[in-house]
One Martini backbone bead per residue (centre of mass of N, CA, C, O) as a GRO file, in nm:
protein
  231
    1MET     BB    1  -1.242  -1.149   0.299
    2GLU     BB    2  -1.163  -0.894   0.125
    3ASN     BB    3  -1.074  -0.735  -0.128
    4LEU     BB    4  -0.745  -0.746  -0.262
    5SER     BB    5  -0.727  -0.454  -0.403
    6LYS     BB    6  -0.635  -0.280  -0.152
    7PHE     BB    7  -0.320  -0.357  -0.178
    8LYS     BB    8  -0.251  -0.192  -0.453
    9GLN     BB    9  -0.145   0.075  -0.281
   10PHE     BB   10   0.101  -0.103  -0.194
   11THR     BB   11   0.428  -0.168  -0.060
   12ILE     BB   12   0.695  -0.425  -0.061
   13LEU     BB   13   0.937  -0.587   0.148
   14TYR     BB   14   1.130  -0.887   0.091
   15VAL     BB   15   1.311  -1.094   0.336
   16GLU     BB   16   1.493  -1.385   0.209
   17ASP     BB   17   1.729  -1.661   0.192
   18ASN     BB   18   1.529  -1.861   0.077
   19GLU     BB   19   1.476  -1.919  -0.250
   20GLN     BB   20   1.218  -2.092  -0.255
   21ILE     BB   21   1.047  -1.924  -0.066
   22ARG     BB   22   1.078  -1.650  -0.207
   23GLU     BB   23   0.951  -1.728  -0.477
   24HIS     BB   24   0.674  -1.820  -0.375
   25THR     BB   25   0.596  -1.563  -0.217
   26ASN     BB   26   0.644  -1.353  -0.440
   27TYR     BB   27   0.420  -1.447  -0.623
   28ILE     BB   28   0.197  -1.363  -0.424
   29LEU     BB   29   0.271  -1.059  -0.381
   30LYS     BB   30   0.236  -0.966  -0.686
   31LYS     BB   31  -0.085  -1.014  -0.665
   32ILE     BB   32  -0.132  -0.789  -0.431
   33PHE     BB   33   0.080  -0.569  -0.491
   34LYS     BB   34   0.206  -0.297  -0.645
   35GLU     BB   35   0.503  -0.358  -0.505
   36VAL     BB   36   0.808  -0.565  -0.520
   37LYS     BB   37   1.076  -0.621  -0.301
   38GLU     BB   38   1.396  -0.806  -0.291
   39ALA     BB   39   1.583  -1.004  -0.044
   40ASN     BB   40   1.861  -1.224   0.104
   41ASN     BB   41   1.927  -0.989   0.314
   42GLY     BB   42   1.961  -0.736   0.544
   43LYS     BB   43   2.154  -0.554   0.394
   44ASP     BB   44   1.991  -0.533   0.129
   45GLY     BB   45   1.725  -0.456   0.265
   46PHE     BB   46   1.819  -0.180   0.372
   47LYS     BB   47   1.879  -0.055   0.103
   48LEU     BB   48   1.595  -0.077  -0.017
   49TYR     BB   49   1.454   0.081   0.195
   50LYS     BB   50   1.603   0.351   0.152
   51LYS     BB   51   1.515   0.376  -0.162
   52TYR     BB   52   1.181   0.296  -0.137
   53LYS     BB   53   0.997   0.307   0.106
   54PRO     BB   54   0.804   0.099   0.214
   55ASP     BB   55   0.507   0.011   0.373
   56ILE     BB   56   0.615  -0.291   0.389
   57ILE     BB   57   0.774  -0.554   0.592
   58LEU     BB   58   0.911  -0.877   0.513
   59THR     BB   59   1.091  -1.089   0.754
   60ASP     BB   60   1.344  -1.264   0.836
   61ILE     BB   61   1.583  -1.361   1.084
   62TYR     BB   62   1.773  -1.579   0.959
   63MET     BB   63   2.072  -1.429   0.812
   64PRO     BB   64   2.302  -1.325   0.625
   65GLU     BB   65   2.514  -1.053   0.745
   66LEU     BB   66   2.192  -0.980   0.822
   67GLY     BB   67   1.952  -0.981   1.032
   68GLY     BB   68   1.626  -0.901   1.088
   69ILE     BB   69   1.652  -0.759   1.371
   70GLU     BB   70   1.886  -0.576   1.289
   71MET     BB   71   1.736  -0.432   1.063
   72VAL     BB   72   1.512  -0.318   1.235
   73LYS     BB   73   1.678  -0.152   1.424
   74MET     BB   74   1.788   0.041   1.196
   75ILE     BB   75   1.510   0.145   1.107
   76ARG     BB   76   1.411   0.245   1.400
   77GLU     BB   77   1.614   0.485   1.437
   78HIS     BB   78   1.418   0.662   1.190
   79ASP     BB   79   1.157   0.451   1.188
   80LYS     BB   80   0.816   0.410   1.323
   81LYS     BB   81   0.597   0.338   1.075
   82THR     BB   82   0.682   0.105   0.932
   83LYS     BB   83   0.559  -0.201   0.850
   84ILE     BB   84   0.640  -0.504   1.037
   85ILE     BB   85   0.707  -0.854   0.941
   86VAL     BB   86   0.783  -1.152   1.111
   87ALA     BB   87   0.957  -1.450   0.992
   88THR     BB   88   0.976  -1.791   1.134
   89ALA     BB   89   1.092  -2.119   1.238
   90TYR     BB   90   1.100  -1.988   1.512
   91THR     BB   91   1.014  -1.960   1.895
   92ASP     BB   92   1.192  -1.751   2.022
   93LYS     BB   93   1.140  -1.533   2.276
   94GLU     BB   94   1.363  -1.333   2.235
   95TYR     BB   95   1.279  -1.250   1.950
   96LEU     BB   96   0.994  -1.168   2.017
   97LEU     BB   97   1.068  -0.934   2.207
   98ASP     BB   98   1.232  -0.773   1.994
   99ALA     BB   99   1.002  -0.734   1.800
  100ILE     BB  100   0.813  -0.580   1.991
  101GLU     BB  101   1.009  -0.350   2.068
  102PHE     BB  102   1.029  -0.267   1.738
  103GLY     BB  103   0.733  -0.260   1.617
  104VAL     BB  104   0.591  -0.520   1.537
  105VAL     BB  105   0.301  -0.627   1.402
  106SER     BB  106   0.403  -0.929   1.329
  107TYR     BB  107   0.440  -1.290   1.426
  108ILE     BB  108   0.542  -1.549   1.207
  109GLU     BB  109   0.530  -1.881   1.106
  110LYS     BB  110   0.682  -2.139   0.968
  111PRO     BB  111   0.509  -2.199   0.733
  112LEU     BB  112   0.354  -1.998   0.522
  113ASN     BB  113   0.029  -1.865   0.552
  114VAL     BB  114  -0.192  -1.698   0.366
  115ASN     BB  115  -0.399  -1.615   0.587
  116VAL     BB  116  -0.191  -1.506   0.787
  117LEU     BB  117  -0.073  -1.293   0.600
  118LEU     BB  118  -0.334  -1.134   0.538
  119ASN     BB  119  -0.384  -1.053   0.827
  120ALA     BB  120  -0.121  -0.891   0.857
  121PHE     BB  121  -0.185  -0.691   0.628
  122GLU     BB  122  -0.442  -0.585   0.744
  123LYS     BB  123  -0.318  -0.469   1.002
  124SER     BB  124  -0.122  -0.273   0.865
  125ILE     BB  125  -0.336  -0.105   0.711
  126ALA     BB  126  -0.502  -0.022   0.956
  127ASP     BB  127  -0.266   0.135   1.090
  128MET     BB  128  -0.231   0.338   0.855
  129GLU     BB  129  -0.524   0.451   0.847
  130ASP     BB  130  -0.509   0.576   1.139
  131LEU     BB  131  -0.293   0.804   1.029
  132LEU     BB  132  -0.497   0.917   0.843
  133PRO     BB  133  -0.678   1.136   0.711
  134THR     BB  134  -1.012   1.157   0.656
  135ILE     BB  135  -0.989   1.441   0.528
  136VAL     BB  136  -0.959   1.564   0.191
  137ASN     BB  137  -0.857   1.852   0.034
  138ILE     BB  138  -0.907   1.988  -0.283
  139ASP     BB  139  -1.039   2.256  -0.184
  140ASN     BB  140  -1.239   2.507  -0.041
  141LYS     BB  141  -1.503   2.299  -0.119
  142TYR     BB  142  -1.361   2.027  -0.164
  143SER     BB  143  -1.400   1.680  -0.053
  144PHE     BB  144  -1.271   1.364   0.094
  145ASP     BB  145  -1.388   1.070   0.256
  146LEU     BB  146  -1.195   0.795   0.334
  147SER     BB  147  -1.395   0.634   0.520
  148GLN     BB  148  -1.680   0.690   0.358
  149LYS     BB  149  -1.653   0.747   0.050
  150VAL     BB  150  -1.704   1.078   0.002
  151LEU     BB  151  -1.819   1.352  -0.174
  152LEU     BB  152  -1.762   1.704  -0.106
  153LYS     BB  153  -1.963   2.017  -0.094
  154GLU     BB  154  -1.979   2.202   0.158
  155ASN     BB  155  -2.062   1.932   0.322
  156LYS     BB  156  -2.195   1.803   0.072
  157VAL     BB  157  -2.318   1.540  -0.097
  158ILE     BB  158  -2.197   1.387  -0.388
  159LYS     BB  159  -2.299   1.212  -0.646
  160ILE     BB  160  -2.143   0.893  -0.708
  161THR     BB  161  -2.005   0.640  -0.836
  162ARG     BB  162  -1.828   0.369  -0.757
  163LYS     BB  163  -1.594   0.416  -0.961
  164GLU     BB  164  -1.544   0.708  -0.889
  165MET     BB  165  -1.473   0.653  -0.594
  166LEU     BB  166  -1.227   0.463  -0.650
  167ILE     BB  167  -1.058   0.668  -0.805
  168LEU     BB  168  -1.036   0.874  -0.574
  169ASP     BB  169  -0.913   0.682  -0.367
  170ILE     BB  170  -0.645   0.603  -0.517
  171LEU     BB  171  -0.545   0.897  -0.568
  172LEU     BB  172  -0.555   1.000  -0.262
  173ASN     BB  173  -0.349   0.753  -0.181
  174ASN     BB  174  -0.148   0.899  -0.426
  175ILE     BB  175  -0.017   1.160  -0.371
  176ASN     BB  176   0.218   1.261  -0.610
  177LYS     BB  177   0.118   1.027  -0.793
  178ILE     BB  178   0.118   0.793  -1.045
  179VAL     BB  179  -0.155   0.615  -1.172
  180SER     BB  180  -0.196   0.352  -1.331
  181TYR     BB  181  -0.396   0.175  -1.542
  182GLU     BB  182  -0.348  -0.098  -1.398
  183GLU     BB  183  -0.427  -0.005  -1.114
  184ILE     BB  184  -0.710   0.082  -1.181
  185GLN     BB  185  -0.810  -0.191  -1.289
  186SER     BB  186  -0.761  -0.345  -1.026
  187TYR     BB  187  -0.924  -0.158  -0.821
  188VAL     BB  188  -1.197  -0.089  -0.992
  189TRP     BB  189  -1.222  -0.374  -1.182
  190ASN     BB  190  -1.091  -0.627  -1.056
  191ASN     BB  191  -0.921  -0.723  -1.325
  192LYS     BB  192  -1.103  -0.651  -1.528
  193TYR     BB  193  -1.197  -0.535  -1.808
  194MET     BB  194  -1.057  -0.219  -1.950
  195SER     BB  195  -1.130   0.015  -2.145
  196PRO     BB  196  -1.033   0.318  -2.253
  197ASP     BB  197  -1.321   0.431  -2.297
  198THR     BB  198  -1.427   0.367  -2.007
  199LEU     BB  199  -1.227   0.539  -1.853
  200ARG     BB  200  -1.273   0.811  -1.996
  201SER     BB  201  -1.574   0.827  -1.922
  202THR     BB  202  -1.545   0.823  -1.619
  203ILE     BB  203  -1.356   1.072  -1.600
  204ARG     BB  204  -1.544   1.272  -1.731
  205PHE     BB  205  -1.773   1.263  -1.523
  206LEU     BB  206  -1.595   1.331  -1.274
  207ARG     BB  207  -1.492   1.609  -1.357
  208LYS     BB  208  -1.782   1.746  -1.334
  209LYS     BB  209  -1.757   1.703  -0.998
  210LEU     BB  210  -1.494   1.886  -1.017
  211PRO     BB  211  -1.251   2.074  -1.020
  212GLU     BB  212  -1.058   2.214  -1.219
  213ASP     BB  213  -0.778   2.011  -1.285
  214THR     BB  214  -0.770   1.766  -1.092
  215LEU     BB  215  -0.745   1.565  -1.337
  216GLU     BB  216  -0.451   1.402  -1.463
  217ASN     BB  217  -0.312   1.311  -1.768
  218ILE     BB  218  -0.066   1.067  -1.838
  219SER     BB  219   0.047   0.982  -2.118
  220GLY     BB  220   0.067   0.625  -2.116
  221VAL     BB  221   0.028   0.588  -1.786
  222GLY     BB  222  -0.196   0.795  -1.622
  223TYR     BB  223  -0.303   0.924  -1.305
  224LYS     BB  224  -0.361   1.237  -1.130
  225ILE     BB  225  -0.386   1.449  -0.840
  226ASN     BB  226  -0.494   1.790  -0.782
  227LEU     BB  227  -0.422   2.018  -0.526
  228ARG     BB  228  -0.512   2.291  -0.364
  229GLU     BB  229  -0.299   2.517  -0.181
  230ASP     BB  230  -0.508   2.781  -0.168
  231ILE     BB  231  -0.686   2.700   0.136
   0.00000   0.00000   0.00000
């Protein structure tokens, strides 16, 4: 299994009516994902989905007020892209067929196994990455290859350090969003200590290799990347 920091770019909605299971699993999810929203039934889960539009949904099937499959059906009426993982203590083939019909990425049995969960998350992220453009244009000369993780200027590779590459990678995967200092520390420094001076120094050297004003510091919050629209 690769470094879990890759999951820190993504958000997840977890829907489970069993409080003990939900608390235990939620503890794990918060260590993995950028942001975790939780609900104890499909009705509240659907409300949270509409409000936050998570990248991934992990849901139980049998729940009060609105079951998991019914919630998935409502989501799929206008959203075919969000990755959905169904977890259940039952192996009813009818529910499995419904889950497959509505584009569920994975169908996993309880009790939840961490390795099985991580494999399902890996598959979800791989599916999302297949939909992303490989090349992101920064302006009319500069671009970044998301699959090869290389910075290009007029299609020629510009040498950057691994940390500079990871900073570009997380910022370009969160275009129009502010990436917090904590998220950068988790993704780039793998949760090891990152002093403010170290981050500023890395950003300063990276700025020299990019068009002017590409990297913007939001004081006290984090960084965002600005792409030129007139290309």
